C-alpha positions in Angstrom: 25.6 1.8 -34.0 25.3 -1.9 -33.1 25.2 -4.2 -36.1 22.7 -7.0 -35.9 22.2 -10.1 -38.1 19.4 -10.2 -40.7 16.3 -11.3 -38.8 14.9 -12.9 -42.0 17.5 -15.6 -41.6 16.1 -16.8 -38.3 13.2 -19.0 -39.6 15.7 -20.8 -41.8 18.1 -21.3 -38.9 15.3 -22.6 -36.7 14.2 -25.1 -39.3 17.7 -26.3 -40.0 18.6 -26.4 -36.3 15.6 -28.5 -35.5 16.5 -30.9 -38.2 20.1 -31.2 -37.0 19.0 -31.7 -33.4 16.5 -34.4 -34.4 19.4 -36.3 -36.1 21.5 -35.8 -32.9 18.6 -37.0 -30.7 18.4 -40.2 -32.7 22.1 -40.7 -32.3 21.9 -40.0 -28.6 19.3 -42.6 -28.2 21.6 -45.2 -29.9 24.5 -44.1 -27.8 22.6 -44.4 -24.6 22.0 -48.0 -25.4 25.7 -48.5 -25.5 25.8 -50.8 -28.5 27.0 -48.7 -31.4 29.8 -50.4 -33.4 33.1 -48.6 -33.4 33.0 -48.0 -37.2 29.7 -46.2 -36.8 31.1 -44.1 -34.0 34.0 -43.1 -36.3 31.6 -42.2 -39.0 29.4 -40.2 -36.6 32.4 -38.2 -35.4 33.5 -37.5 -39.0 30.0 -36.3 -39.9 29.9 -34.0 -36.9 33.2 -32.4 -37.9 32.0 -32.0 -41.4 28.4 -31.0 -41.0 27.3 -29.8 -37.6 26.4 -26.1 -37.9 27.4 -24.6 -34.5 31.1 -25.2 -34.6 31.8 -23.2 -31.4 30.0 -25.8 -29.4 31.5 -28.8 -31.1 34.9 -29.4 -29.3 33.4 -30.9 -26.0 31.3 -33.3 -28.0 34.3 -34.4 -30.0 36.4 -34.8 -26.9 33.7 -37.1 -25.3 33.6 -39.2 -28.5 37.4 -39.4 -28.5 37.4 -40.7 -25.0 34.8 -43.3 -25.9 36.9 -44.4 -28.9 40.0 -44.6 -26.8 38.2 -46.8 -24.2 37.0 -49.1 -26.9 40.4 -49.4 -28.4 41.9 -50.2 -25.0 39.2 -52.7 -24.1 38.0 -50.6 -21.1 34.5 -50.2 -19.7 32.6 -47.9 -21.9 29.1 -47.5 -20.3 29.9 -44.1 -18.7 31.7 -42.9 -21.9 28.7 -43.7 -24.0 26.5 -41.8 -21.6 28.9 -38.8 -21.6 28.7 -38.5 -25.4 24.9 -38.6 -25.3 25.0 -36.0 -22.5 27.3 -33.7 -24.6 24.9 -33.9 -27.4 22.4 -32.2 -25.1 24.9 -29.6 -24.2 25.6 -28.9 -27.9 21.9 -28.5 -28.5 21.4 -26.1 -25.5 24.4 -24.0 -26.7 22.9 -23.8 -30.2 19.6 -22.4 -29.1 21.3 -20.1 -26.7 23.5 -18.8 -29.5 20.4 -18.1 -31.7 18.5 -16.4 -28.9 21.4 -14.2 -28.1 22.0 -12.9 -31.6 18.4 -12.9 -32.9 16.3 -12.5 -29.9 13.1 -14.5 -29.1 12.1 -17.4 -31.4 8.4 -16.9 -30.4 7.3 -14.8 -33.4 8.3 -17.7 -35.7 7.1 -20.8 -33.9 3.8 -22.0 -32.4 3.3 -23.2 -28.9 4.8 -26.6 -29.8 7.9 -24.9 -31.2 7.0 -25.8 -34.8 7.9 -23.2 -37.4 4.8 -21.3 -38.5 3.4 -22.5 -41.9 4.1 -19.2 -43.7 7.8 -19.3 -42.8 8.1 -23.0 -43.6 6.6 -22.4 -47.0 9.0 -19.5 -47.6 11.9 -21.8 -46.7 10.7 -24.5 -49.1 10.3 -22.0 -51.9 13.7 -20.6 -51.4 15.8 -23.6 -50.6 13.9 -26.8 -51.4 11.6 -26.0 -54.3 12.9 -29.0 -56.3 14.6 -31.3 -53.7 15.3 -31.5 -50.0 18.7 -30.2 -49.0 21.2 -32.8 -48.1 22.7 -33.0 -44.6 25.9 -31.6 -45.9 24.0 -28.7 -47.6 22.0 -28.0 -44.4 25.2 -27.9 -42.3 26.9 -25.6 -44.8 24.0 -23.2 -44.8 23.9 -22.9 -41.0 27.7 -22.3 -41.0 27.4 -19.7 -43.7 24.6 -17.8 -41.9 26.6 -17.9 -38.6 29.7 -16.7 -40.3 27.8 -13.6 -41.5 26.7 -12.6 -38.0 28.4 -9.3 -36.9 30.4 -9.5 -33.7 30.1 -13.3 -33.6 33.8 -13.6 -32.5 33.0 -11.2 -29.5 29.3 -12.1 -29.0 28.8 -10.2 -25.8 31.0 -7.2 -27.0 33.2 -7.6 -23.9 36.0 -5.7 -25.7 33.7 -2.8 -26.6 31.5 -2.4 -23.5 30.0 1.0 -22.7 32.5 3.3 -21.0 35.2 0.6 -21.5 33.5 -1.9 -19.2 32.9 -5.5 -19.9 29.2 -6.4 -20.6 28.2 -9.6 -18.8 26.5 -12.0 -21.2 23.0 -13.1 -20.5 23.4 -16.4 -22.4 26.4 -18.7 -22.2 29.3 -18.7 -24.6 31.0 -22.1 -25.0 33.4 -21.2 -22.2 30.8 -19.9 -19.8 28.6 -22.9 -20.6 31.4 -25.2 -19.6 32.0 -23.3 -16.4 28.3 -23.4 -15.4 27.9 -27.0 -16.3 31.0 -28.0 -14.3 29.7 -26.2 -11.2 26.3 -27.8 -11.5 27.6 -31.3 -11.8 29.9 -30.8 -8.9 26.9 -29.9 -6.8 25.1 -33.1 -7.9 22.5 -31.5 -10.2 21.0 -34.2 -12.3 20.9 -33.9 -16.1 22.5 -30.5 -16.2 26.2 -30.4 -16.7 29.6 -32.0 -17.3 33.0 -31.6 -15.7 34.7 -29.5 -18.3 37.9 -29.1 -16.3 39.0 -32.4 -17.8 38.3 -31.3 -21.3 40.7 -32.6 -23.9 40.4 -31.7 -27.5 43.0 -34.0 -29.0 41.6 -34.6 -32.4 40.1 -31.4 -33.6 
């Protein structure tokens, strides 16, 4: 019998993921302008490590930020490096939603046509988690991580080791590794706004 995560967790994960992604969107906007002070970049990186909920998709983002910081320290051109960090934020967001859809299924029963969580679920979230005050960024990240940690088979999300009749089951949604492979192929083919060359991936400061 295949174990599945508790579906009642999904509305909470959607709410927290949307909040997290809005913060990342604001950061990406600043990064795209290419004028973020180095101290703010260091703070941003530290906060990502401490608080972003989907840790499996974090290393490429950190690698891009490390490259930007190295270029700043060496006085090199940073325009492309800023753009790469902003781009990797988008990849992180895509991976996050793919992860949720893979383990929990469609998000449609919980959101409206504008992808806003339905009022009944939002009210239940408020009663359970924010009856007296809004959760801090640290608390929100910790809650996402705790829910993800409780997902069965999350370390083998496509059950490749336990396929029917001993065969590997191809995943319908990308894992961090397959996401990197797909994005690398897409960028190599010149597809705009889709991918990054993950072959040069360096995770030096995890």
